[in-house]
C-alpha positions in Angstrom: 86.5 130.4 27.8 89.0 132.8 29.4 88.8 130.8 32.6 89.6 127.5 30.8 92.6 129.1 29.1 93.8 130.5 32.4 93.5 127.1 34.0 95.4 125.4 31.2 98.2 128.0 31.4 98.4 127.6 35.1 98.6 123.8 34.8 101.4 124.2 32.3 103.1 126.5 34.7 102.9 124.0 37.6 104.2 121.2 35.4 107.1 123.4 34.3 107.9 124.2 38.0 107.8 120.6 39.2 110.1 119.5 36.4 112.6 122.3 36.8 112.9 122.0 40.5 114.9 118.8 40.6 112.6 117.8 43.6 115.6 116.9 45.8 114.8 115.3 49.1 117.0 114.3 51.9 120.5 115.6 51.7 119.6 119.3 51.9 119.4 121.9 54.6 116.7 123.7 52.6 114.1 121.4 51.1 111.6 121.9 48.3 108.1 121.6 49.8 106.0 118.7 48.6 103.8 119.2 45.5 100.5 119.0 47.5 101.6 121.8 49.8 102.5 124.4 47.2 101.1 123.0 43.9 104.6 123.2 42.5 104.8 127.0 43.0 108.1 127.0 45.0 110.1 128.8 42.4 108.9 132.0 40.6 110.6 133.3 37.4 109.8 136.0 35.0 107.6 133.6 33.1 105.3 133.3 36.2 105.4 137.0 36.9 104.3 137.7 33.3 101.4 135.2 33.8 100.2 136.7 37.0 100.7 140.4 36.2 99.5 140.3 32.6 103.0 141.2 31.4 102.8 144.5 33.4 105.7 143.8 35.8 109.3 142.8 35.4 111.9 141.7 37.9 114.3 144.7 38.2 116.9 144.4 41.0 114.9 142.4 43.5 116.0 143.0 47.1 114.5 142.5 50.5 111.6 140.1 51.4 109.2 139.9 54.3 106.7 137.1 55.1 103.9 137.1 57.6 100.6 135.3 58.5 98.2 138.3 58.5 95.5 138.4 61.1 93.0 139.5 58.5 93.6 136.3 56.5 93.6 134.0 59.5 90.6 131.6 60.1 90.6 130.9 63.8 88.2 128.0 63.5 90.6 126.0 61.4 94.4 125.3 61.4 94.5 124.4 57.7 95.5 127.9 56.7 98.2 128.4 59.4 101.1 128.1 56.9 99.5 130.3 54.2 101.5 133.4 54.2 101.6 136.8 52.6 105.0 137.5 51.1 106.2 141.0 50.1 109.2 141.6 47.9 111.0 144.7 46.9 111.6 145.4 43.2 114.2 148.0 43.8 115.0 149.0 40.2 111.3 149.9 39.6 110.7 151.3 43.1 107.7 149.0 43.8 106.6 146.1 46.0 105.2 142.8 44.7 103.1 140.7 47.0 100.7 137.7 46.8 97.0 138.3 47.4 96.3 134.6 47.1 97.8 131.6 45.4 96.3 132.8 42.1 96.8 136.6 42.2 99.4 139.2 43.1 99.4 142.8 44.0 101.8 145.6 43.0 102.2 148.9 44.7 104.5 151.9 44.3 106.5 153.7 41.7 109.6 155.7 41.3 109.6 159.1 43.1 109.6 160.8 46.5 105.9 161.3 47.2 103.4 159.1 49.0 103.5 155.5 47.7 106.7 156.3 45.8 110.2 155.0 46.4 113.8 155.4 45.3 116.0 152.3 45.4 114.2 150.7 48.4 116.2 147.8 49.9 114.4 146.2 52.8 111.0 145.9 54.5 109.4 144.5 57.6 106.0 144.4 59.3 103.5 142.8 61.6 100.5 140.5 61.5 98.1 143.5 61.7 99.1 144.5 58.2 101.6 147.3 59.0 104.5 147.4 56.5 107.7 149.4 56.9 110.0 150.0 53.9 113.6 151.2 54.0 113.2 153.8 51.3 116.9 154.2 50.8 117.1 156.8 48.1 114.6 159.1 49.9 116.4 158.9 53.3 113.2 157.8 55.0 111.1 154.8 56.3 107.8 154.5 54.5 104.9 153.2 56.6 102.2 151.3 54.6 99.3 149.2 55.6 97.7 146.1 54.1 93.9 146.8 53.8 91.4 145.1 51.6 94.1 143.2 49.7 95.8 146.5 48.8 98.8 148.4 50.2 97.9 151.9 51.2 100.1 154.8 52.3 100.2 155.8 56.0 103.1 158.2 56.4 106.8 158.5 56.2 109.2 158.2 59.2 112.3 160.4 59.4 114.7 161.2 62.1 113.9 164.7 63.3 117.2 165.1 65.0 119.9 167.3 63.2 121.5 164.1 62.0 118.7 162.7 59.9 118.6 159.3 58.2 121.0 158.9 55.4 120.5 156.0 53.0 118.8 153.6 55.4 119.3 150.2 53.9 118.1 147.6 56.4 115.0 147.5 58.7 113.4 145.0 61.0 110.5 145.1 63.5 111.2 143.2 66.7 109.7 143.4 70.2 107.6 146.4 69.1 110.7 148.4 68.0 111.9 149.3 64.5 115.6 148.7 64.1 117.0 150.6 61.1 120.5 150.3 59.5 121.3 153.9 59.0 124.0 153.2 56.4 125.7 156.5 55.7 125.6 157.5 59.4 127.3 154.3 60.4 124.8 153.5 63.1 121.5 151.8 64.1 118.5 154.0 64.7 115.6 152.6 66.8 112.1 153.9 66.3 108.7 153.1 67.9 106.2 152.0 65.2 104.5 155.4 65.4 107.8 157.0 64.2 109.1 158.4 67.4 112.8 158.1 67.9 113.9 155.9 70.8 117.7 155.6 70.5 120.7 155.4 68.3 123.9 153.4 68.6 127.0 152.2 66.8 129.3 149.3 67.7 133.0 148.4 68.3 134.7 145.0 68.5 138.1 143.6 67.6 139.4 147.0 66.8 136.6 147.6 64.3 133.7 150.1 64.3 130.4 149.9 62.6 130.8 151.1 59.0 128.0 151.5 56.5 125.6 148.9 58.0 123.5 147.3 55.3 121.1 144.6 56.4 119.6 144.0 59.9 117.6 141.3 61.7 116.7 141.0 65.4 115.0 138.7 67.9 114.1 140.5 71.1 111.7 140.2 74.1 108.1 139.8 73.0 108.8 138.1 69.6 106.9 134.9 68.8 108.3 131.5 68.0 111.7 131.5 69.6 113.3 128.5 71.3 116.0 130.3 73.3 115.7 133.4 75.4 118.8 134.6 73.6 118.0 138.1 72.2 120.3 139.8 69.8 120.6 141.9 66.6 122.4 140.7 63.4 124.0 143.3 61.1 126.1 143.2 57.9 128.4 146.1 57.2 131.7 147.2 55.5 130.4 146.6 52.0 129.4 143.0 52.8 132.7 142.3 54.5 131.5 141.7 58.1 128.7 140.1 60.1 128.0 141.5 63.6 126.0 140.2 66.6 124.9 142.9 68.9 122.8 143.0 72.1 119.4 144.7 71.7 121.1 147.7 73.4 123.9 147.8 70.8 126.8 146.1 72.7 129.0 144.0 70.4 128.7 140.3 71.1 130.4 138.8 68.0 132.0 139.7 64.7 132.8 137.5 61.7 134.7 138.6 58.6 133.7 137.3 55.2 137.3 136.6 54.4 137.5 134.1 57.3 135.1 131.8 55.4 137.2 131.6 52.3 136.5 132.2 48.7 135.1 135.3 47.1 131.8 136.8 48.1 130.1 139.3 50.4 127.4 139.3 53.1 124.1 140.7 52.0 120.6 140.3 53.6 120.1 138.4 56.9 117.4 136.4 58.7 117.1 134.5 62.0 115.2 131.2 62.5 113.4 129.6 65.5 116.6 128.4 67.0 118.5 131.6 66.5 120.5 130.3 63.6 121.5 133.1 61.2 121.1 133.0 57.4 123.1 135.4 55.2 122.7 135.7 51.5 125.8 136.0 49.3 125.0 137.0 45.8 128.6 136.9 44.6 129.1 133.3 45.6 125.5 132.2 44.8 125.1 130.7 48.3 123.4 131.2 51.6 125.7 131.1 54.6 124.3 129.5 57.8 125.7 130.3 61.2 124.5 129.1 64.6 123.3 131.6 67.3 126.9 132.0 68.5 128.0 132.9 64.9 129.9 129.6 64.5 129.9 128.7 60.8 127.8 125.7 59.8 127.4 125.4 56.1 127.1 127.2 52.7 123.7 126.3 51.1 123.7 126.1 47.3 127.4 125.3 47.0 127.8 124.4 43.3 130.2 121.6 44.3 127.6 119.9 46.6 125.5 117.0 45.4 121.8 117.9 45.2 120.1 120.6 47.2 119.1 124.1 45.9 120.9 126.3 43.5 120.8 130.1 43.6 121.2 132.8 41.0 122.5 135.8 43.0 120.4 135.3 46.2 119.4 138.6 47.7 116.6 139.1 50.1 115.6 136.4 52.7 112.8 136.0 55.1 111.8 133.2 57.5 108.4 132.4 59.1 109.7 130.9 62.3 106.6 129.0 63.3 106.9 126.4 60.6 110.4 126.9 59.2 109.3 128.4 55.9 111.9 130.4 54.1 111.8 132.7 51.1 114.8 133.9 49.0 114.8 136.5 46.2 117.2 136.1 43.3 118.4 138.1 40.4 115.3 137.4 38.4 112.9 135.6 40.7 112.4 134.0 44.1 112.3 130.5 45.7 110.4 129.0 48.6 111.8 126.3 50.9 111.2 124.5 54.2 114.0 124.4 56.7 115.3 120.8 56.6 118.5 119.3 57.9 121.6 117.7 56.6 124.2 115.3 57.9 127.7 115.9 56.4 131.0 114.1 56.7 129.4 111.2 58.6 131.6 108.4 59.8 131.5 105.6 62.4 134.6 103.7 63.4 136.0 101.3 66.0 132.9 99.4 66.9 133.5 97.3 70.1 131.3 94.9 72.0 132.0 93.8 75.5 130.0 90.5 76.1 131.0 90.4 79.8 129.7 93.8 80.7 127.1 93.7 77.9 128.2 97.0 76.5 128.7 98.5 73.0 130.8 101.4 72.0 131.6 103.2 68.7 133.3 106.4 67.5 130.8 108.7 65.7 131.4 112.0 63.9 129.4 114.3 61.6 128.3 117.8 60.9 124.6 118.5 61.6 123.2 121.6 59.9 120.0 122.1 61.8 118.7 121.2 65.3 117.4 117.7 64.8 116.1 114.6 66.5 118.7 111.9 65.7 118.8 108.1 66.1 121.6 105.6 65.6 120.8 102.0 64.7 123.0 99.1 63.9 121.9 97.1 60.9 123.2 93.8 59.5 124.3 93.1 56.0 120.7 92.1 55.2 119.4 95.5 56.2 117.7 94.3 59.4 117.7 96.4 62.5 119.8 94.6 65.1 120.3 97.2 67.9 119.4 100.9 68.5 122.3 102.7 70.1 120.4 106.0 70.4 116.6 105.9 69.9 115.9 109.7 69.7 118.2 112.5 70.9 118.0 116.2 70.2 121.2 117.8 69.0 121.9 121.4 68.0 123.6 122.2 64.7 127.3 121.9 64.6 130.1 119.4 64.7 129.6 116.2 66.7 132.5 113.9 67.4 132.7 111.5 70.3 132.8 107.9 71.5 129.4 106.6 72.4 129.1 103.7 74.9 125.7 102.1 75.9 124.3 99.0 77.5 123.8 96.2 74.9 122.2 92.9 76.2 122.9 91.2 72.8 126.6 92.1 72.7 127.9 88.5 72.4 125.6 87.8 69.5 126.2 91.1 67.6 130.0 90.7 67.9 129.7 87.9 65.4 127.9 90.1 62.8 129.0 92.4 60.0 127.2 95.7 60.7 126.7 99.3 59.6 125.6 102.2 61.8 122.7 104.1 60.3 122.0 107.7 61.4 118.6 109.2 60.9 118.1 113.0 61.5 114.8 114.8 61.4 114.4 118.5 62.0 111.8 119.7 64.5 109.5 121.6 62.1 106.4 120.1 60.5 106.4 117.1 58.2 109.4 115.4 59.8 109.0 112.3 57.6 109.4 114.3 54.5 112.4 116.2 55.8 114.3 113.4 57.5 117.6 112.3 56.1 119.4 109.0 56.5 123.2 108.2 56.4 124.9 104.8 56.4 128.4 104.2 57.7 130.9 102.0 56.0 130.7 98.3 56.8 132.0 97.8 60.4 133.7 94.6 61.5 133.2 94.6 65.3 135.9 93.9 67.8 135.3 92.1 71.1 136.7 94.0 74.0 140.2 92.9 74.8 140.7 90.9 71.6 142.0 91.9 68.1 139.5 92.6 65.3 137.9 89.5 63.7 140.0 88.1 60.8 143.2 89.8 61.8 146.5 88.1 62.8 
């Protein structure tokens, strides 16, 4: 009887989630996974935490997240479970960690305090596929080393800097290339440890007349990391009370600096994550958005902008973690968490000045748009009946960013097409799994072609 009741409650939970999600497809950089993939469980609220914890756990200042495909849960003889991850989240106000043991059960570990398996205002965590988990135990001036064993988190040891200048309020942590990078907040520096806790090095940073000041969140991609497209290794840091975003070399040399004020509006940089292409995601709890930059720290888009049509909405987004292999992304909020796939978006798309040259059998057109994720794009001319008439670009990979240029290609049917009313249709599909689900399509306005050397049809 209890099992039947649990199934009914879970079914009601899934229906609630699927109805409340909005289910937006297409015009989003982050996309809600299909129902069959996650059974509707892409957004967790206090209602769901009550259900799974038996009313024993409450969201209390959620902060950092970390996701990983654990080796202990992998089934090498099948690929069906490759995208099933373990996700750890910090509940900073209660000093504990919430994680999923399976789709139907969660685990909770930790309490307030300064002993083993106790934390004070922890802010971030990281780990590896072997089940090691490292927590920035901010209020206790230490890094806590835990291990996932038998579906439970167990204490291993604490890590502290044994030098005279010990850790002071470490707020950010990431494991990359076999090294632990720690944002040592009140010491205005980065401390690098080996996973066994031995100190490797420390460094600060200077750029544009600024020095590292109270670093908060940190992410890194370095030599030895899996699922990276570019061999461009770097560290990302937020500092100055959320006012700045740094890009550093793995050795600590400043490579770039962006100030929050340069983006416009009110807000602050919080937690950070890096995807397969080196794009940088930064949560902004004040503005209720996630900022996305490319690997050169050029700004791409604010995800969750209340003024945008469709797409996700956030309530004080905080922690963020990306599983780079499949583009899965997790975001913690004021009272819950959300799960997305990295999709793509085409913004401010326009096509103008379509010209056919029947003599040379050529076609040219001005195209401009903002692409928010590395994508395979195609450009096809369709007539007023929606029929495909000519493909200008069949498939072409583009990185994220602004695209604006005149495209000219061979067109055997130039003379015939010059007599048609057309529109240019752009399709963009990101490179992660389920391209069909994630692809977006944009139509230009109606284009009246011009024959090369003649005025536009219908003009005087």
